[in-house]
RODO-2510 file (C-alpha; in nm, 4 decimals, decimal comma):
residues 46
     n   res          X          Y          Z
     1     m     1,5969    -1,2419     6,3853
     2     a     1,7394    -1,1032     6,0620
     3     k     1,9444    -1,3363     5,8506
     4     k     2,2848    -1,1813     5,7851
     5     q     2,4953    -1,2814     5,4914
     6     t     2,8368    -1,1904     5,3574
     7     s     2,8229    -1,0121     5,0217
     8     k     2,9732    -1,1669     4,7111
     9     r     3,2406    -0,8973     4,7002
    10     a     3,3394    -0,9505     5,0643
    11     a     3,3438    -1,3279     5,0157
    12     s     3,5748    -1,2876     4,7183
    13     a     3,8112    -1,0700     4,9224
    14     a     3,8026    -1,3236     5,2059
    15     s     3,8874    -1,6004     4,9621
    16     d     4,1880    -1,4013     4,8412
    17     v     4,3058    -1,3578     5,2007
    18     l     4,2832    -1,7318     5,2652
    19     r     4,4858    -1,8115     4,9524
    20     d     4,7580    -1,5547     5,0261
    21     k     5,0504    -1,7116     5,2128
    22     r     5,1579    -1,3738     5,3577
    23     t     4,8436    -1,3013     5,5636
    24     s     4,8343    -1,3467     5,9395
    25     k     4,6481    -1,6183     6,1246
    26     k     4,4036    -1,3604     6,2649
    27     s     4,3265    -1,2362     5,9129
    28     k     4,2639    -1,5898     5,7949
    29     t     4,0350    -1,6559     6,0923
    30     a     3,8287    -1,3469     6,0118
    31     a     3,8153    -1,4394     5,6432
    32     g     3,7021    -1,7930     5,7256
    33     s     3,4296    -1,6539     5,9488
    34     a     3,3083    -1,4268     5,6691
    35     l     3,2987    -1,7149     5,4218
    36     s     3,1088    -1,9347     5,6643
    37     q     2,8311    -1,6738     5,6657
    38     r     2,8037    -1,6782     5,2857
    39     e     2,5076    -1,8675     5,1426
    40     k     2,6126    -2,1742     4,9492
    41     s     2,5990    -2,1412     4,5724
    42     k     2,3126    -2,3326     4,4133
    43     k     2,5078    -2,3824     4,0899
    44     r     2,7950    -2,6247     4,0734
    45     k     3,0771    -2,5486     3,8329
    46     k     3,1884    -2,8403     3,6235
***
């Protein structure tokens, strides 16, 4: 089975959707789903 992953660009857009107070609940659900498929960053920002 192929491992699918959300691209960095799509993850960034999804993050913007989650932060925007004007987006609908359905949009936020889809954005959260996309972010959950993103591989965790190996670097930690300090």
